[in-house]
C-alpha positions as CSV (number, residue, x, y, z in Angstrom):
1,M,100.5,17.0,-110.1
2,L,97.3,17.9,-108.2
3,G,95.9,15.0,-105.8
4,P,92.1,13.8,-105.2
5,E,91.8,16.3,-102.0
6,D,93.0,19.1,-104.5
7,G,90.6,18.5,-106.5
8,G,92.8,16.4,-109.0
9,G,92.7,12.7,-110.6
10,P,94.1,10.1,-108.3
11,R,97.7,9.9,-108.0
12,K,99.6,7.4,-110.6
13,Y,102.8,7.4,-109.9
14,L,104.8,6.9,-107.0
15,P,107.9,9.3,-106.1
16,K,110.4,6.7,-105.8
17,A,110.7,3.1,-105.8
18,D,111.1,2.6,-101.9
19,D,107.9,3.5,-101.4
20,I,106.6,0.5,-102.2
21,I,108.1,-1.7,-99.7
22,D,106.2,-4.4,-97.5
23,P,105.9,-4.1,-94.0
24,W,109.0,-6.4,-93.9
25,G,111.0,-3.8,-95.3
26,N,111.2,-5.6,-98.6
27,L,109.9,-4.4,-101.7
28,F,106.5,-5.5,-103.5
29,A,107.0,-7.3,-106.6
30,V,104.7,-7.0,-109.4
31,L,103.3,-9.9,-111.7
32,V,102.1,-9.5,-115.1
33,P,99.8,-10.3,-116.1
34,G,97.6,-11.2,-113.2
35,D,96.6,-14.3,-111.3
36,I,93.9,-12.9,-110.0
37,N,91.7,-11.8,-113.0
38,A,93.6,-8.4,-113.6
39,A,96.3,-7.0,-116.0
40,F,98.8,-7.1,-112.8
41,D,99.3,-8.4,-109.4
42,I,101.3,-6.6,-106.6
43,L,102.3,-9.4,-103.7
44,S,104.8,-9.6,-101.2
45,Y,106.3,-12.8,-100.5
46,G,106.0,-12.2,-96.4
47,K,108.4,-11.9,-93.9
48,D,111.2,-14.4,-95.3
49,A,110.8,-13.0,-98.7
50,S,110.2,-16.2,-100.1
51,P,107.4,-17.5,-102.5
52,G,104.8,-20.0,-100.2
53,G,104.9,-20.4,-96.5
54,E,102.7,-19.9,-93.6
55,G,101.6,-17.6,-91.0
56,E,103.6,-13.9,-91.4
57,D,105.9,-16.1,-94.2
58,Q,102.6,-16.7,-96.2
59,D,102.6,-14.6,-99.8
60,I,99.9,-11.8,-99.6
61,T,98.7,-10.8,-103.7
62,Q,96.4,-7.8,-104.5
């Protein structure tokens, strides 16, 4: 499949699950349906890998 830099469309799939890890080495979670006005949310539970928390342990949602 051609990527955008080669004149193709955006990449829709990642080659492997290990490509979707957060900065702390944990897999991102996918929430369906999403909470932020989307079909799905991608989230990291932060450094502690548990819901909630503050600072580096705070959840990050996109």
